C-alpha positions as CSV (number, residue, x, y, z in Angstrom):
1,M,182.3,140.3,47.1
2,I,185.7,140.1,45.3
3,P,186.0,142.5,42.3
4,V,186.2,140.7,39.0
5,R,189.5,142.5,38.1
6,R,191.2,140.8,41.1
7,I,189.9,137.3,40.2
8,Y,190.7,137.5,36.5
9,P,194.5,137.8,36.8
10,A,194.7,134.9,39.4
11,L,192.5,132.7,37.2
12,L,194.5,133.5,34.1
13,T,197.7,132.6,36.0
14,V,196.3,129.2,37.1
15,V,195.2,128.4,33.6
16,L,198.6,129.3,32.1
17,I,200.4,127.2,34.7
18,G,198.1,124.3,34.1
19,A,198.6,124.6,30.3
20,A,202.4,124.8,30.7
21,A,202.4,121.7,33.0
22,L,200.3,119.8,30.5
23,A,202.5,120.8,27.5
24,S,205.6,119.8,29.4
25,G,204.3,116.4,30.3
26,C,203.9,117.0,34.0
27,L,200.3,115.9,33.7
28,G,198.7,113.2,31.7
29,T,200.5,110.1,30.5
30,A,204.1,109.3,31.0
31,A,206.8,108.9,28.3
32,A,209.1,105.9,28.3
33,D,212.0,108.1,29.3
34,D,210.2,109.9,32.1
35,Y,211.8,107.4,34.6
36,P,215.5,107.5,33.9
37,A,216.5,107.3,37.6
38,W,214.1,104.5,38.5
39,N,215.8,101.3,39.4
40,L,214.6,97.8,40.3
41,T,216.6,95.7,42.7
42,L,216.4,91.9,42.3
43,A,217.6,90.1,45.4
44,G,218.1,86.4,46.0
45,D,221.1,84.1,45.5
46,Q,222.5,87.1,43.8
47,E,221.6,90.8,43.7
48,K,221.1,92.7,40.5
49,V,220.0,96.3,39.8
50,L,218.1,97.0,36.6
51,T,217.3,100.4,35.2
52,H,213.9,101.2,33.7
53,T,215.5,101.1,30.3
54,E,217.0,97.7,30.9
55,I,213.6,96.3,32.1
56,R,211.9,97.6,29.0
57,A,214.5,95.8,26.9
58,L,213.7,92.4,28.4
59,S,211.4,89.9,26.8
60,A,207.8,91.2,27.3
61,V,204.3,89.7,27.5
62,E,200.9,91.4,27.1
63,G,197.4,90.7,28.5
64,Y,194.4,92.2,30.1
65,G,194.4,93.3,33.7
66,Y,191.2,94.1,35.6
67,S,191.2,94.6,39.3
68,V,188.8,95.4,42.2
69,S,189.8,97.3,45.3
70,T,189.0,96.1,48.8
71,V,186.1,98.5,48.8
72,G,184.7,97.3,45.5
73,I,185.9,99.8,43.0
74,K,186.8,98.2,39.7
75,Y,189.8,99.4,37.6
76,G,190.0,98.3,34.0
77,P,190.0,96.4,31.9
78,N,193.3,97.6,30.5
79,R,195.9,96.1,28.2
80,Y,199.2,95.8,30.0
81,R,202.7,95.0,28.8
82,G,205.6,94.0,31.0
83,V,208.0,91.4,32.2
84,L,206.9,88.1,33.8
85,L,207.6,88.1,37.5
86,T,209.0,84.5,37.1
87,D,211.7,85.9,34.7
88,L,212.7,88.5,37.2
89,V,212.9,85.9,40.0
90,E,215.1,83.7,37.8
91,M,217.5,86.7,37.3
92,A,217.8,86.8,41.1
93,G,218.8,83.1,41.2
94,G,215.4,81.5,41.1
95,A,212.9,80.3,43.8
96,G,212.1,76.9,45.2
97,V,208.6,75.6,45.8
98,D,208.7,76.7,49.5
99,D,210.3,80.1,48.9
100,L,208.4,83.4,49.2
101,I,208.7,86.4,46.9
102,Y,208.6,89.8,48.5
103,V,207.6,92.6,46.1
104,S,208.0,96.1,47.6
105,A,207.3,99.6,46.6
106,D,208.9,103.0,46.9
107,D,206.2,104.0,49.4
108,G,206.9,101.0,51.7
109,Y,204.0,98.8,50.5
110,L,204.9,95.1,50.4
111,W,203.1,92.1,49.0
112,V,204.3,88.5,49.5
113,F,203.8,85.9,46.8
114,D,204.2,82.1,47.2
115,A,205.5,79.8,44.5
116,G,202.0,79.1,43.2
117,Q,201.1,82.8,42.8
118,L,204.4,83.4,41.1
119,K,203.0,81.1,38.4
120,G,199.6,82.8,38.3
121,E,197.9,80.2,40.6
122,G,195.9,80.8,43.8
123,F,194.2,84.1,42.9
124,F,190.5,84.7,43.3
125,T,188.8,85.8,40.1
126,F,185.5,87.5,39.5
127,D,183.1,88.3,36.8
128,E,181.7,91.8,36.1
129,N,179.1,91.4,38.9
130,L,182.0,90.4,41.3
131,R,180.8,86.9,41.6
132,E,183.6,84.4,41.9
133,V,184.5,82.5,38.8
134,T,186.9,79.7,38.0
135,P,190.3,81.3,37.2
136,P,191.5,81.1,33.6
137,P,195.3,81.0,33.0
138,L,196.8,84.0,34.8
139,R,200.3,85.5,34.6
140,V,201.9,88.0,37.0
141,I,203.9,90.7,35.3
142,L,205.8,93.8,36.2
143,A,204.0,96.2,33.9
144,Y,205.5,99.3,32.4
145,E,202.8,100.0,29.8
146,Q,199.1,100.4,30.0
147,D,197.0,100.5,26.8
148,G,200.1,101.1,24.7
149,E,201.4,104.0,26.7
150,P,204.1,104.1,29.4
151,L,202.5,103.5,32.8
152,A,201.7,106.8,34.3
153,Y,202.9,107.6,37.9
154,E,199.3,108.0,39.2
155,D,198.5,104.5,37.8
156,G,201.5,103.0,39.7
157,G,204.3,103.7,37.2
158,P,206.9,103.3,36.3
159,L,206.6,99.7,37.4
160,R,203.5,98.0,38.8
161,L,202.7,94.4,39.5
162,V,199.6,93.3,37.5
163,V,197.8,90.0,37.1
164,I,196.9,89.5,33.5
165,T,194.9,87.1,31.4
166,E,193.8,86.8,27.8
167,N,190.2,87.6,28.8
168,P,189.3,91.2,29.4
169,D,186.3,90.3,31.6
170,V,188.2,88.5,34.4
171,I,188.7,90.6,37.5
172,T,191.3,89.9,40.2
173,E,191.6,91.3,43.7
174,G,193.8,94.4,43.5
175,S,195.8,94.2,46.8
176,S,198.6,92.2,45.0
177,W,198.8,94.9,42.3
178,V,201.8,96.6,43.9
179,K,202.4,100.2,42.6
180,W,205.8,101.9,42.2
181,V,207.7,98.6,42.5
182,D,211.4,99.1,43.3
183,R,212.4,95.7,44.8
184,V,211.8,92.0,44.1
185,E,213.3,89.7,46.8
186,V,213.4,85.9,47.1
187,H,213.2,84.7,50.7
188,K,214.5,81.1,50.9
189,K,212.8,78.7,53.3
């Protein structure tokens, strides 16, 4: 058995370190300026690099996002704010009806969108019981806020692809919700 006098200092140290991390913002929600070095590359007919601050300055939209993982775990509903993926693609020179949009993440994850999905079409939607429902109008955004707070790193921040709608009860399949987005690239056919 370990004497209490040996456990107490170690426990106190862990508690103090945790409190300091929480107070300094290392844990919990992110602040808008927590990602000063995060850039987004837009590639197509032209290539452009935007800082996190520049992305937040673009015209924004809001809506509800609610997803389900491939193993059936539901995340949401949450209120998201961000930039329409269509606006970002236009900044890269636009996309034609047969072009593909590659959205990639800092960790190597990649999702490919077609022209329909770029406009919010072609996604499966579900109700609370995960029964398929007719999709309402959907929009795909590059989100930087969740529920009025900057998107936390553990939730895919600073930038995450999210499928939003005006109805908080609509669930979409979460595979296309790319976390830690750092590149949007138009591939011409």
